[in-house]
C-alpha positions as CSV (number, residue, x, y, z in Angstrom):
1,M,-10.2,-3.2,4.1
2,I,-8.1,-5.1,7.0
3,L,-5.2,-3.3,8.4
4,K,-2.3,-4.7,10.4
5,K,-1.7,-4.5,13.6
6,R,1.5,-3.8,15.6
7,R,2.8,-3.5,19.0
8,F,4.2,-0.2,18.8
9,V,5.3,1.7,22.3
10,C,5.5,5.4,21.8
11,P,9.1,7.1,21.5
12,N,6.9,10.3,21.8
13,C,4.2,10.0,24.8
14,G,5.5,6.5,25.7
15,W,1.9,4.8,25.0
16,E,2.1,1.4,24.4
17,G,-0.6,-1.4,22.7
18,H,-1.5,-2.0,19.8
19,A,-1.9,0.1,16.3
20,P,-2.8,0.0,13.0
21,V,-0.3,0.1,10.6
22,R,-0.9,3.2,7.5
23,G,0.4,2.5,3.9
24,A,-0.5,2.6,0.3
25,G,-3.3,0.2,0.4
26,P,-6.1,2.0,-0.8
27,L,-3.6,3.9,-3.6
28,L,-2.2,0.0,-4.3
29,W,-5.6,-1.6,-5.7
30,A,-6.8,1.4,-7.3
31,V,-4.0,1.9,-9.2
32,L,-4.4,-1.7,-10.4
33,V,-8.0,-1.4,-11.6
34,A,-7.6,1.4,-13.6
35,M,-4.8,-0.6,-14.9
36,V,-7.4,-3.8,-15.5
37,W,-9.8,-1.4,-16.6
38,N,-7.2,-0.5,-18.9
39,A,-6.1,-3.6,-20.3
40,W,-9.7,-4.9,-20.5
41,L,-10.2,-2.0,-22.7
42,F,-7.3,-2.8,-25.1
43,H,-8.4,-6.3,-25.3
44,Q,-11.8,-5.6,-26.6
45,A,-10.6,-2.3,-28.7
46,G,-8.0,-5.3,-30.2
47,M,-5.2,-3.6,-29.4
48,E,-3.3,-7.3,-27.5
49,A,-0.4,-5.6,-27.6
50,Q,-1.4,-2.1,-25.6
51,A,-3.5,-4.8,-23.6
52,L,-0.4,-6.6,-22.8
53,A,1.2,-3.9,-21.5
54,A,-1.2,-2.5,-19.3
55,C,-0.9,-5.6,-17.3
56,L,2.8,-5.3,-17.2
57,V,2.9,-1.5,-16.1
58,S,-0.1,-2.6,-13.4
59,L,1.9,-5.7,-12.2
60,I,5.8,-3.2,-11.6
61,G,3.2,-0.8,-10.4
62,S,1.3,-2.6,-7.5
63,W,5.1,-3.9,-7.1
64,G,6.5,-0.5,-6.0
65,A,3.4,0.6,-4.4
66,T,4.8,-2.3,-1.7
67,K,8.6,-0.5,-2.1
68,L,6.4,2.6,-0.5
69,P,6.7,3.7,2.9
70,R,4.4,3.1,5.7
71,W,4.0,4.3,9.7
72,I,2.4,3.9,13.1
73,I,0.3,6.8,14.3
74,C,-0.5,6.9,17.9
75,P,-3.4,7.7,19.5
76,A,-2.4,8.9,22.0
77,C,-0.6,12.0,20.3
78,R,-1.1,10.9,17.1
79,W,2.9,11.2,16.9
80,K,4.2,9.2,13.1
81,H,6.2,7.1,13.5
82,P,8.1,4.8,10.4
83,V,7.8,1.6,10.0
84,Q,11.4,-0.4,8.9
85,E,11.2,-3.5,7.8
86,G,13.3,-4.9,10.8
87,D,11.1,-3.5,13.0
88,P,9.9,-5.9,16.1
89,Q,6.4,-6.6,15.3
């Protein structure tokens, strides 16, 4: 799994360095794989409308997972800092 690293200065303890950005990455992939598997099963059973619905739910779910909060955990003090879109990298 590839983690994004971001320059980070901890407001709690003052640690400076690069820390990985955590979020819903593994959850996103688990949801996508499960929904594609369901769509394939529906297709094999001849249920094309349900297969299309499963694909649409998968796409909407992956878009929704990108909107989930992300955070950086300070390696020194283990303080959890939320990451906003406007934060400098």
